[in-house]
HTML snippet that shows the backbone in 3Dmol.js (N, CA, C, O; Angstrom):
<script src="https://3Dmol.org/build/3Dmol-min.js"></script>
<div id="view" style="width:600px;height:400px;position:relative"></div>
<script>
const pdb = `
ATOM      1  N   UNK A   1       0.899  -1.526   0.248  1.00  0.00           N
ATOM      2  CA  UNK A   1       0.135  -0.551   0.410  1.00  0.00           C
ATOM      3  C   UNK A   1       0.794   1.161   0.191  1.00  0.00           C
ATOM      4  O   UNK A   1       1.663   1.326   1.048  1.00  0.00           O
ATOM      5  N   UNK A   2       0.635   2.340  -0.628  1.00  0.00           N
ATOM      6  CA  UNK A   2       1.413   3.382  -1.086  1.00  0.00           C
ATOM      7  C   UNK A   2       1.378   4.483   0.213  1.00  0.00           C
ATOM      8  O   UNK A   2       0.287   4.916   0.586  1.00  0.00           O
ATOM      9  N   UNK A   3       2.057   4.711   0.572  1.00  0.00           N
ATOM     10  CA  UNK A   3       1.914   5.896   1.747  1.00  0.00           C
ATOM     11  C   UNK A   3       2.565   7.662   1.767  1.00  0.00           C
ATOM     12  O   UNK A   3       3.494   7.992   1.030  1.00  0.00           O
ATOM     13  N   UNK A   4       2.235   8.135   2.234  1.00  0.00           N
ATOM     14  CA  UNK A   4       3.319   9.659   1.901  1.00  0.00           C
ATOM     15  C   UNK A   4       4.637   9.218   2.414  1.00  0.00           C
ATOM     16  O   UNK A   4       4.848   8.520   3.406  1.00  0.00           O
ATOM     17  N   UNK A   5       5.711   9.867   1.373  1.00  0.00           N
ATOM     18  CA  UNK A   5       6.642   9.690   1.807  1.00  0.00           C
ATOM     19  C   UNK A   5       7.392   9.047   0.845  1.00  0.00           C
ATOM     20  O   UNK A   5       8.470   9.500   0.460  1.00  0.00           O
ATOM     21  N   UNK A   6       6.816   7.832   0.347  1.00  0.00           N
ATOM     22  CA  UNK A   6       7.156   6.709  -0.645  1.00  0.00           C
ATOM     23  C   UNK A   6       7.567   6.935  -1.934  1.00  0.00           C
ATOM     24  O   UNK A   6       6.573   6.972  -2.660  1.00  0.00           O
ATOM     25  N   UNK A   7       8.269   7.051  -2.355  1.00  0.00           N
ATOM     26  CA  UNK A   7       8.517   7.638  -4.055  1.00  0.00           C
ATOM     27  C   UNK A   7       7.728   7.285  -4.833  1.00  0.00           C
ATOM     28  O   UNK A   7       7.867   7.960  -5.854  1.00  0.00           O
ATOM     29  N   UNK A   8       6.793   6.440  -4.947  1.00  0.00           N
ATOM     30  CA  UNK A   8       5.567   6.447  -6.146  1.00  0.00           C
ATOM     31  C   UNK A   8       4.505   7.203  -4.983  1.00  0.00           C
ATOM     32  O   UNK A   8       5.669   7.049  -4.615  1.00  0.00           O
ATOM     33  N   UNK A   9       3.872   7.625  -4.363  1.00  0.00           N
ATOM     34  CA  UNK A   9       3.378   8.691  -3.987  1.00  0.00           C
ATOM     35  C   UNK A   9       3.949  10.453  -4.663  1.00  0.00           C
ATOM     36  O   UNK A   9       3.629  11.322  -5.474  1.00  0.00           O
ATOM     37  N   UNK A  10       4.945  10.122  -3.660  1.00  0.00           N
ATOM     38  CA  UNK A  10       5.944  11.414  -3.793  1.00  0.00           C
ATOM     39  C   UNK A  10       6.058  11.619  -5.347  1.00  0.00           C
ATOM     40  O   UNK A  10       5.683  12.752  -5.649  1.00  0.00           O
ATOM     41  N   UNK A  11       6.398  10.988  -6.256  1.00  0.00           N
ATOM     42  CA  UNK A  11       7.462  11.646  -7.859  1.00  0.00           C
ATOM     43  C   UNK A  11       5.798  11.484  -8.954  1.00  0.00           C
ATOM     44  O   UNK A  11       4.688  10.960  -8.856  1.00  0.00           O
ATOM     45  N   UNK A  12       6.547  12.276  -9.892  1.00  0.00           N
ATOM     46  CA  UNK A  12       5.677  11.676 -11.101  1.00  0.00           C
ATOM     47  C   UNK A  12       6.097  11.004 -11.482  1.00  0.00           C
ATOM     48  O   UNK A  12       7.300  11.066 -11.733  1.00  0.00           O
ATOM     49  N   UNK A  13       5.141   9.655 -11.831  1.00  0.00           N
ATOM     50  CA  UNK A  13       5.395   8.852 -12.585  1.00  0.00           C
ATOM     51  C   UNK A  13       4.903   8.351 -14.193  1.00  0.00           C
ATOM     52  O   UNK A  13       3.811   8.275 -14.756  1.00  0.00           O
ATOM     53  N   UNK A  14       6.064   8.114 -14.522  1.00  0.00           N
ATOM     54  CA  UNK A  14       5.690   7.798 -16.179  1.00  0.00           C
ATOM     55  C   UNK A  14       5.500   6.347 -16.868  1.00  0.00           C
ATOM     56  O   UNK A  14       6.301   5.463 -16.563  1.00  0.00           O
ATOM     57  N   UNK A  15       4.476   6.080 -17.775  1.00  0.00           N
ATOM     58  CA  UNK A  15       5.398   4.816 -18.342  1.00  0.00           C
ATOM     59  C   UNK A  15       3.512   4.022 -18.226  1.00  0.00           C
ATOM     60  O   UNK A  15       2.494   4.665 -18.483  1.00  0.00           O
ATOM     61  N   UNK A  16       3.542   2.671 -17.820  1.00  0.00           N
ATOM     62  CA  UNK A  16       2.719   2.190 -18.312  1.00  0.00           C
ATOM     63  C   UNK A  16       2.326   1.486 -16.822  1.00  0.00           C
ATOM     64  O   UNK A  16       2.179   0.295 -16.550  1.00  0.00           O
ATOM     65  N   UNK A  17       2.206   2.774 -15.904  1.00  0.00           N
ATOM     66  CA  UNK A  17       2.051   2.549 -14.275  1.00  0.00           C
ATOM     67  C   UNK A  17       0.527   3.181 -13.503  1.00  0.00           C
ATOM     68  O   UNK A  17      -0.161   4.163 -13.783  1.00  0.00           O
ATOM     69  N   UNK A  18       0.437   2.459 -12.771  1.00  0.00           N
ATOM     70  CA  UNK A  18      -0.440   3.519 -11.715  1.00  0.00           C
ATOM     71  C   UNK A  18      -0.547   3.264 -10.753  1.00  0.00           C
ATOM     72  O   UNK A  18      -0.663   2.103 -10.361  1.00  0.00           O
ATOM     73  N   UNK A  19      -0.543   4.631  -9.788  1.00  0.00           N
ATOM     74  CA  UNK A  19      -0.238   4.629  -8.208  1.00  0.00           C
ATOM     75  C   UNK A  19      -1.608   4.482  -7.669  1.00  0.00           C
ATOM     76  O   UNK A  19      -2.363   5.401  -7.985  1.00  0.00           O
ATOM     77  N   UNK A  20      -2.082   3.597  -6.972  1.00  0.00           N
ATOM     78  CA  UNK A  20      -3.365   3.237  -6.214  1.00  0.00           C
ATOM     79  C   UNK A  20      -3.024   3.691  -4.784  1.00  0.00           C
ATOM     80  O   UNK A  20      -2.131   3.136  -4.144  1.00  0.00           O
ATOM     81  N   UNK A  21      -3.753   4.714  -4.295  1.00  0.00           N
ATOM     82  CA  UNK A  21      -3.780   5.100  -2.617  1.00  0.00           C
ATOM     83  C   UNK A  21      -5.677   4.354  -2.302  1.00  0.00           C
ATOM     84  O   UNK A  21      -6.755   4.470  -2.886  1.00  0.00           O
ATOM     85  N   UNK A  22      -5.163   3.594  -1.029  1.00  0.00           N
ATOM     86  CA  UNK A  22      -6.489   3.114  -0.769  1.00  0.00           C
ATOM     87  C   UNK A  22      -6.851   4.414  -0.028  1.00  0.00           C
ATOM     88  O   UNK A  22      -5.986   5.072   0.550  1.00  0.00           O
ATOM     89  N   UNK A  23      -8.166   4.774  -0.059  1.00  0.00           N
ATOM     90  CA  UNK A  23      -9.161   6.003   1.039  1.00  0.00           C
ATOM     91  C   UNK A  23     -10.347   5.425   2.027  1.00  0.00           C
ATOM     92  O   UNK A  23     -11.003   4.384   2.020  1.00  0.00           O
ATOM     93  N   UNK A  24     -10.323   6.313   2.678  1.00  0.00           N
ATOM     94  CA  UNK A  24     -10.942   5.684   3.814  1.00  0.00           C
ATOM     95  C   UNK A  24     -12.936   6.042   3.142  1.00  0.00           C
ATOM     96  O   UNK A  24     -14.029   5.506   3.321  1.00  0.00           O
ATOM     97  N   UNK A  25     -12.353   7.331   2.295  1.00  0.00           N
ATOM     98  CA  UNK A  25     -13.992   7.799   2.500  1.00  0.00           C
ATOM     99  C   UNK A  25     -13.565   9.102   1.157  1.00  0.00           C
ATOM    100  O   UNK A  25     -12.395   9.372   0.887  1.00  0.00           O
ATOM    101  N   UNK A  26     -14.871   9.825   0.400  1.00  0.00           N
ATOM    102  CA  UNK A  26     -14.370  11.041  -1.069  1.00  0.00           C
ATOM    103  C   UNK A  26     -13.425  12.317   0.309  1.00  0.00           C
ATOM    104  O   UNK A  26     -12.561  13.104  -0.077  1.00  0.00           O
ATOM    105  N   UNK A  27     -13.769  12.242   1.495  1.00  0.00           N
ATOM    106  CA  UNK A  27     -12.800  13.767   1.787  1.00  0.00           C
ATOM    107  C   UNK A  27     -11.743  13.625   1.671  1.00  0.00           C
ATOM    108  O   UNK A  27     -10.994  14.417   1.099  1.00  0.00           O
ATOM    109  N   UNK A  28     -11.245  12.008   2.465  1.00  0.00           N
ATOM    110  CA  UNK A  28      -9.684  11.867   2.570  1.00  0.00           C
ATOM    111  C   UNK A  28      -9.228  11.368   0.441  1.00  0.00           C
ATOM    112  O   UNK A  28      -8.063  11.034   0.225  1.00  0.00           O
ATOM    113  N   UNK A  29      -9.931  11.391  -0.425  1.00  0.00           N
ATOM    114  CA  UNK A  29      -9.776  10.806  -1.769  1.00  0.00           C
ATOM    115  C   UNK A  29      -9.413  12.284  -2.522  1.00  0.00           C
ATOM    116  O   UNK A  29      -8.871  12.304  -3.627  1.00  0.00           O
ATOM    117  N   UNK A  30      -9.839  13.715  -1.668  1.00  0.00           N
ATOM    118  CA  UNK A  30     -10.189  14.809  -2.492  1.00  0.00           C
ATOM    119  C   UNK A  30      -8.577  15.330  -2.019  1.00  0.00           C
ATOM    120  O   UNK A  30      -7.780  15.865  -2.789  1.00  0.00           O
ATOM    121  N   UNK A  31      -8.241  14.923  -0.047  1.00  0.00           N
ATOM    122  CA  UNK A  31      -7.166  15.486   0.757  1.00  0.00           C
ATOM    123  C   UNK A  31      -6.095  14.944  -0.456  1.00  0.00           C
ATOM    124  O   UNK A  31      -5.404  15.748  -1.082  1.00  0.00           O
ATOM    125  N   UNK A  32      -6.052  13.631  -0.680  1.00  0.00           N
ATOM    126  CA  UNK A  32      -4.815  12.481  -1.282  1.00  0.00           C
ATOM    127  C   UNK A  32      -4.644  13.684  -2.493  1.00  0.00           C
ATOM    128  O   UNK A  32      -3.777  14.543  -2.655  1.00  0.00           O
ATOM    129  N   UNK A  33      -5.635  13.408  -3.112  1.00  0.00           N
ATOM    130  CA  UNK A  33      -5.773  14.170  -4.657  1.00  0.00           C
ATOM    131  C   UNK A  33      -5.419  15.519  -4.749  1.00  0.00           C
ATOM    132  O   UNK A  33      -5.552  15.980  -5.883  1.00  0.00           O
ATOM    133  N   UNK A  34      -4.968  16.364  -3.814  1.00  0.00           N
ATOM    134  CA  UNK A  34      -4.560  17.479  -3.916  1.00  0.00           C
ATOM    135  C   UNK A  34      -2.774  17.729  -2.856  1.00  0.00           C
ATOM    136  O   UNK A  34      -1.992  18.645  -2.601  1.00  0.00           O
ATOM    137  N   UNK A  35      -2.938  16.147  -2.547  1.00  0.00           N
ATOM    138  CA  UNK A  35      -1.567  16.442  -1.901  1.00  0.00           C
ATOM    139  C   UNK A  35      -0.438  16.314  -2.791  1.00  0.00           C
ATOM    140  O   UNK A  35      -0.028  15.153  -2.789  1.00  0.00           O
ATOM    141  N   UNK A  36       0.179  17.037  -3.508  1.00  0.00           N
ATOM    142  CA  UNK A  36       0.845  16.573  -4.847  1.00  0.00           C
ATOM    143  C   UNK A  36       1.718  18.353  -5.029  1.00  0.00           C
ATOM    144  O   UNK A  36       1.241  19.448  -4.732  1.00  0.00           O
ATOM    145  N   UNK A  37       3.022  18.046  -5.586  1.00  0.00           N
ATOM    146  CA  UNK A  37       3.922  18.940  -5.903  1.00  0.00           C
ATOM    147  C   UNK A  37       3.072  19.579  -7.422  1.00  0.00           C
ATOM    148  O   UNK A  37       2.873  20.754  -7.732  1.00  0.00           O
ATOM    149  N   UNK A  38       2.719  18.396  -8.114  1.00  0.00           N
ATOM    150  CA  UNK A  38       1.995  18.264 -10.023  1.00  0.00           C
ATOM    151  C   UNK A  38       0.565  18.810 -10.169  1.00  0.00           C
ATOM    152  O   UNK A  38       0.072  19.780  -9.594  1.00  0.00           O
ATOM    153  N   UNK A  39       0.101  18.119 -10.913  1.00  0.00           N
ATOM    154  CA  UNK A  39      -1.299  18.258 -10.881  1.00  0.00           C
ATOM    155  C   UNK A  39      -1.460  18.816 -12.332  1.00  0.00           C
ATOM    156  O   UNK A  39      -1.881  19.972 -12.292  1.00  0.00           O
ATOM    157  N   UNK A  40      -1.292  18.437 -13.369  1.00  0.00           N
ATOM    158  CA  UNK A  40      -1.667  18.393 -14.502  1.00  0.00           C
ATOM    159  C   UNK A  40      -2.724  17.939 -15.006  1.00  0.00           C
ATOM    160  O   UNK A  40      -3.385  18.566 -15.833  1.00  0.00           O
ATOM    161  N   UNK A  41      -3.005  16.839 -14.591  1.00  0.00           N
ATOM    162  CA  UNK A  41      -3.897  16.212 -15.002  1.00  0.00           C
ATOM    163  C   UNK A  41      -4.185  15.046 -13.694  1.00  0.00           C
ATOM    164  O   UNK A  41      -3.270  14.709 -12.944  1.00  0.00           O
ATOM    165  N   UNK A  42      -5.908  14.388 -13.536  1.00  0.00           N
ATOM    166  CA  UNK A  42      -6.294  13.517 -12.920  1.00  0.00           C
ATOM    167  C   UNK A  42      -7.696  12.907 -13.352  1.00  0.00           C
ATOM    168  O   UNK A  42      -8.564  13.422 -14.056  1.00  0.00           O
ATOM    169  N   UNK A  43      -7.678  11.962 -12.882  1.00  0.00           N
ATOM    170  CA  UNK A  43      -8.763  10.886 -13.158  1.00  0.00           C
ATOM    171  C   UNK A  43      -9.232  10.617 -11.920  1.00  0.00           C
ATOM    172  O   UNK A  43      -8.459  10.630 -10.961  1.00  0.00           O
ATOM    173  N   UNK A  44     -10.908  10.263 -11.736  1.00  0.00           N
ATOM    174  CA  UNK A  44     -11.990   9.732 -11.455  1.00  0.00           C
ATOM    175  C   UNK A  44     -12.527   8.853 -11.974  1.00  0.00           C
ATOM    176  O   UNK A  44     -13.095   9.141 -13.027  1.00  0.00           O
ATOM    177  N   UNK A  45     -12.620   7.007 -11.367  1.00  0.00           N
ATOM    178  CA  UNK A  45     -13.093   6.364 -12.112  1.00  0.00           C
ATOM    179  C   UNK A  45     -14.316   5.949 -10.992  1.00  0.00           C
ATOM    180  O   UNK A  45     -13.928   5.323 -10.006  1.00  0.00           O
ATOM    181  N   UNK A  46     -15.739   6.257 -11.090  1.00  0.00           N
ATOM    182  CA  UNK A  46     -16.537   5.369 -10.768  1.00  0.00           C
ATOM    183  C   UNK A  46     -17.951   5.136 -11.761  1.00  0.00           C
ATOM    184  O   UNK A  46     -18.052   5.664 -12.869  1.00  0.00           O
ATOM    185  N   UNK A  47     -18.849   4.387 -11.247  1.00  0.00           N
ATOM    186  CA  UNK A  47     -20.120   4.353 -11.895  1.00  0.00           C
ATOM    187  C   UNK A  47     -21.100   6.182 -11.691  1.00  0.00           C
ATOM    188  O   UNK A  47     -22.118   6.582 -12.255  1.00  0.00           O
ATOM    189  N   UNK A  48     -20.388   6.717 -10.878  1.00  0.00           N
ATOM    190  CA  UNK A  48     -21.612   7.250 -10.113  1.00  0.00           C
ATOM    191  C   UNK A  48     -21.150   9.097 -10.884  1.00  0.00           C
ATOM    192  O   UNK A  48     -20.726  10.098 -10.307  1.00  0.00           O
ATOM    193  N   UNK A  49     -21.458   8.874 -12.238  1.00  0.00           N
ATOM    194  CA  UNK A  49     -20.776  10.102 -13.101  1.00  0.00           C
ATOM    195  C   UNK A  49     -21.117  11.723 -12.032  1.00  0.00           C
ATOM    196  O   UNK A  49     -20.295  12.591 -11.739  1.00  0.00           O
ATOM    197  N   UNK A  50     -22.341  11.669 -11.723  1.00  0.00           N
ATOM    198  CA  UNK A  50     -22.854  13.018 -11.064  1.00  0.00           C
ATOM    199  C   UNK A  50     -21.844  13.434  -9.913  1.00  0.00           C
ATOM    200  O   UNK A  50     -20.962  14.284  -9.789  1.00  0.00           O
ATOM    201  N   UNK A  51     -22.201  12.779  -9.405  1.00  0.00           N
ATOM    202  CA  UNK A  51     -20.976  12.425  -7.925  1.00  0.00           C
ATOM    203  C   UNK A  51     -19.217  12.901  -8.556  1.00  0.00           C
ATOM    204  O   UNK A  51     -18.331  13.402  -7.864  1.00  0.00           O
ATOM    205  N   UNK A  52     -19.147  12.608  -9.787  1.00  0.00           N
ATOM    206  CA  UNK A  52     -17.736  12.443 -10.045  1.00  0.00           C
ATOM    207  C   UNK A  52     -17.681  14.015 -10.108  1.00  0.00           C
ATOM    208  O   UNK A  52     -16.846  14.849  -9.757  1.00  0.00           O
ATOM    209  N   UNK A  53     -19.012  14.074 -10.746  1.00  0.00           N
ATOM    210  CA  UNK A  53     -18.423  15.823 -11.608  1.00  0.00           C
ATOM    211  C   UNK A  53     -18.438  16.921 -10.078  1.00  0.00           C
ATOM    212  O   UNK A  53     -17.614  17.800  -9.825  1.00  0.00           O
ATOM    213  N   UNK A  54     -19.532  16.552  -9.315  1.00  0.00           N
ATOM    214  CA  UNK A  54     -18.985  17.225  -7.645  1.00  0.00           C
ATOM    215  C   UNK A  54     -17.893  17.272  -7.283  1.00  0.00           C
ATOM    216  O   UNK A  54     -17.471  18.410  -7.074  1.00  0.00           O
ATOM    217  N   UNK A  55     -17.028  16.222  -7.065  1.00  0.00           N
ATOM    218  CA  UNK A  55     -15.460  15.586  -6.701  1.00  0.00           C
ATOM    219  C   UNK A  55     -14.594  16.502  -7.030  1.00  0.00           C
ATOM    220  O   UNK A  55     -13.751  16.989  -6.276  1.00  0.00           O
ATOM    221  N   UNK A  56     -14.875  16.908  -8.784  1.00  0.00           N
ATOM    222  CA  UNK A  56     -13.817  17.078  -9.653  1.00  0.00           C
ATOM    223  C   UNK A  56     -13.709  17.985  -9.154  1.00  0.00           C
ATOM    224  O   UNK A  56     -12.812  17.960  -8.312  1.00  0.00           O
ATOM    225  N   UNK A  57     -14.470  19.327  -9.294  1.00  0.00           N
ATOM    226  CA  UNK A  57     -14.008  20.527  -8.475  1.00  0.00           C
ATOM    227  C   UNK A  57     -13.146  20.915  -7.432  1.00  0.00           C
ATOM    228  O   UNK A  57     -12.468  21.908  -7.169  1.00  0.00           O
ATOM    229  N   UNK A  58     -13.350  19.975  -6.992  1.00  0.00           N
ATOM    230  CA  UNK A  58     -12.659  20.078  -5.128  1.00  0.00           C
ATOM    231  C   UNK A  58     -11.532  19.552  -5.748  1.00  0.00           C
ATOM    232  O   UNK A  58     -10.637  19.965  -5.011  1.00  0.00           O
ATOM    233  N   UNK A  59     -10.937  18.834  -6.730  1.00  0.00           N
ATOM    234  CA  UNK A  59      -9.258  18.769  -7.002  1.00  0.00           C
ATOM    235  C   UNK A  59      -8.663  19.867  -8.015  1.00  0.00           C
ATOM    236  O   UNK A  59      -9.149  20.390  -9.018  1.00  0.00           O
ATOM    237  N   UNK A  60      -7.557  20.000  -7.437  1.00  0.00           N
ATOM    238  CA  UNK A  60      -6.987  20.822  -7.627  1.00  0.00           C
ATOM    239  C   UNK A  60      -5.632  20.816  -8.584  1.00  0.00           C
ATOM    240  O   UNK A  60      -4.482  21.061  -8.218  1.00  0.00           O
ATOM    241  N   UNK A  61      -6.193  20.391 -10.202  1.00  0.00           N
ATOM    242  CA  UNK A  61      -5.697  19.894 -11.218  1.00  0.00           C
ATOM    243  C   UNK A  61      -5.001  21.272 -12.317  1.00  0.00           C
ATOM    244  O   UNK A  61      -4.590  22.396 -12.028  1.00  0.00           O
ATOM    245  N   UNK A  62      -5.094  20.702 -13.347  1.00  0.00           N
ATOM    246  CA  UNK A  62      -5.175  21.615 -14.415  1.00  0.00           C
ATOM    247  C   UNK A  62      -6.407  20.996 -15.456  1.00  0.00           C
ATOM    248  O   UNK A  62      -7.193  21.664 -16.129  1.00  0.00           O
ATOM    249  N   UNK A  63      -6.323  19.705 -15.374  1.00  0.00           N
ATOM    250  CA  UNK A  63      -8.019  19.235 -15.675  1.00  0.00           C
ATOM    251  C   UNK A  63      -8.104  18.033 -14.652  1.00  0.00           C
ATOM    252  O   UNK A  63      -7.154  17.620 -13.987  1.00  0.00           O
ATOM    253  N   UNK A  64      -9.635  17.443 -14.627  1.00  0.00           N
ATOM    254  CA  UNK A  64      -9.769  16.512 -14.287  1.00  0.00           C
ATOM    255  C   UNK A  64     -10.442  15.681 -14.962  1.00  0.00           C
ATOM    256  O   UNK A  64     -11.287  16.353 -15.554  1.00  0.00           O
ATOM    257  N   UNK A  65     -10.620  14.107 -15.343  1.00  0.00           N
ATOM    258  CA  UNK A  65     -11.519  13.725 -16.530  1.00  0.00           C
ATOM    259  C   UNK A  65     -11.564  12.433 -15.399  1.00  0.00           C
ATOM    260  O   UNK A  65     -10.964  11.940 -14.445  1.00  0.00           O
ATOM    261  N   UNK A  66     -13.018  12.257 -16.470  1.00  0.00           N
ATOM    262  CA  UNK A  66     -13.623  10.691 -15.342  1.00  0.00           C
ATOM    263  C   UNK A  66     -14.405   9.446 -16.541  1.00  0.00           C
ATOM    264  O   UNK A  66     -15.053   9.508 -17.586  1.00  0.00           O
ATOM    265  N   UNK A  67     -13.949   8.537 -15.766  1.00  0.00           N
ATOM    266  CA  UNK A  67     -13.417   7.334 -16.479  1.00  0.00           C
ATOM    267  C   UNK A  67     -12.554   7.204 -17.495  1.00  0.00           C
ATOM    268  O   UNK A  67     -12.699   6.219 -18.219  1.00  0.00           O
ATOM    269  N   UNK A  68     -11.483   8.144 -17.775  1.00  0.00           N
ATOM    270  CA  UNK A  68     -10.124   7.866 -18.722  1.00  0.00           C
ATOM    271  C   UNK A  68      -9.967   9.191 -18.064  1.00  0.00           C
ATOM    272  O   UNK A  68     -10.477  10.059 -17.355  1.00  0.00           O
ATOM    273  N   UNK A  69      -8.538   8.640 -19.015  1.00  0.00           N
ATOM    274  CA  UNK A  69      -6.728  10.004 -19.090  1.00  0.00           C
ATOM    275  C   UNK A  69      -6.516  10.152 -19.997  1.00  0.00           C
ATOM    276  O   UNK A  69      -6.846   9.364 -20.883  1.00  0.00           O
ATOM    277  N   UNK A  70      -5.890  11.191 -20.193  1.00  0.00           N
ATOM    278  CA  UNK A  70      -5.532  12.073 -21.354  1.00  0.00           C
ATOM    279  C   UNK A  70      -6.112  12.192 -21.973  1.00  0.00           C
ATOM    280  O   UNK A  70      -5.367  12.736 -22.788  1.00  0.00           O
ATOM    281  N   UNK A  71      -7.278  12.148 -22.562  1.00  0.00           N
ATOM    282  CA  UNK A  71      -8.055  12.309 -24.111  1.00  0.00           C
ATOM    283  C   UNK A  71      -9.259  13.029 -23.639  1.00  0.00           C
ATOM    284  O   UNK A  71      -9.788  12.720 -22.572  1.00  0.00           O
ATOM    285  N   UNK A  72      -9.785  14.131 -24.515  1.00  0.00           N
ATOM    286  CA  UNK A  72     -10.929  14.914 -24.509  1.00  0.00           C
ATOM    287  C   UNK A  72     -11.778  13.991 -25.045  1.00  0.00           C
ATOM    288  O   UNK A  72     -11.534  13.647 -26.202  1.00  0.00           O
ATOM    289  N   UNK A  73     -13.215  13.247 -24.191  1.00  0.00           N
ATOM    290  CA  UNK A  73     -13.846  12.025 -24.667  1.00  0.00           C
ATOM    291  C   UNK A  73     -15.374  12.927 -24.670  1.00  0.00           C
ATOM    292  O   UNK A  73     -16.307  12.448 -25.314  1.00  0.00           O
ATOM    293  N   UNK A  74     -15.472  13.593 -24.290  1.00  0.00           N
ATOM    294  CA  UNK A  74     -16.941  13.895 -23.507  1.00  0.00           C
ATOM    295  C   UNK A  74     -16.893  15.278 -22.947  1.00  0.00           C
ATOM    296  O   UNK A  74     -15.881  15.912 -22.649  1.00  0.00           O
ATOM    297  N   UNK A  75     -18.487  15.752 -22.821  1.00  0.00           N
ATOM    298  CA  UNK A  75     -18.342  17.134 -22.012  1.00  0.00           C
ATOM    299  C   UNK A  75     -17.643  16.850 -20.254  1.00  0.00           C
ATOM    300  O   UNK A  75     -17.738  17.717 -19.385  1.00  0.00           O
ATOM    301  N   UNK A  76     -16.871  15.289 -19.984  1.00  0.00           N
ATOM    302  CA  UNK A  76     -16.580  14.894 -18.611  1.00  0.00           C
ATOM    303  C   UNK A  76     -15.536  15.917 -18.329  1.00  0.00           C
ATOM    304  O   UNK A  76     -15.480  16.604 -17.309  1.00  0.00           O
ATOM    305  N   UNK A  77     -15.026  15.936 -18.954  1.00  0.00           N
ATOM    306  CA  UNK A  77     -13.960  16.400 -18.535  1.00  0.00           C
ATOM    307  C   UNK A  77     -13.859  18.164 -18.281  1.00  0.00           C
ATOM    308  O   UNK A  77     -14.369  18.999 -19.028  1.00  0.00           O
ATOM    309  N   UNK A  78     -12.743  18.571 -16.530  1.00  0.00           N
ATOM    310  CA  UNK A  78     -13.004  19.793 -16.706  1.00  0.00           C
ATOM    311  C   UNK A  78     -11.829  20.181 -16.226  1.00  0.00           C
ATOM    312  O   UNK A  78     -10.922  19.564 -15.667  1.00  0.00           O
ATOM    313  N   UNK A  79     -12.027  21.681 -16.627  1.00  0.00           N
ATOM    314  CA  UNK A  79     -10.934  22.474 -17.117  1.00  0.00           C
ATOM    315  C   UNK A  79     -10.358  23.431 -15.910  1.00  0.00           C
ATOM    316  O   UNK A  79     -11.091  24.170 -15.253  1.00  0.00           O
ATOM    317  N   UNK A  80      -9.601  23.367 -15.804  1.00  0.00           N
ATOM    318  CA  UNK A  80      -8.357  24.618 -14.654  1.00  0.00           C
ATOM    319  C   UNK A  80      -7.921  25.674 -15.113  1.00  0.00           C
ATOM    320  O   UNK A  80      -7.327  25.689 -16.191  1.00  0.00           O
ATOM    321  N   UNK A  81      -8.186  27.068 -14.189  1.00  0.00           N
ATOM    322  CA  UNK A  81      -7.266  27.971 -15.274  1.00  0.00           C
ATOM    323  C   UNK A  81      -6.611  28.721 -14.474  1.00  0.00           C
ATOM    324  O   UNK A  81      -5.809  29.543 -14.915  1.00  0.00           O
TER     325      UNK A  81
END
`;
const viewer = $3Dmol.createViewer("view");
viewer.addModel(pdb, "pdb");
viewer.setStyle({}, {cartoon: {color: "spectrum"}});
viewer.zoomTo();
viewer.render();
</script>
């Protein structure tokens, strides 16, 4: 399990890899998502699109993708300025 202080938690990763961090609830998920010095893009994965749109507004990232990564596929992408 990844924890704060581990390189895979703290650093930006490249390649076919994903960091999975278990959280207890939505509040903790937002806290973890915003606990980075990076932030060009983020993604939320869920069946509840309405909830994801609400949560995405709390993530401090250049863009937030819902059920996808890197490509704009629909109006679910939320851009930050």
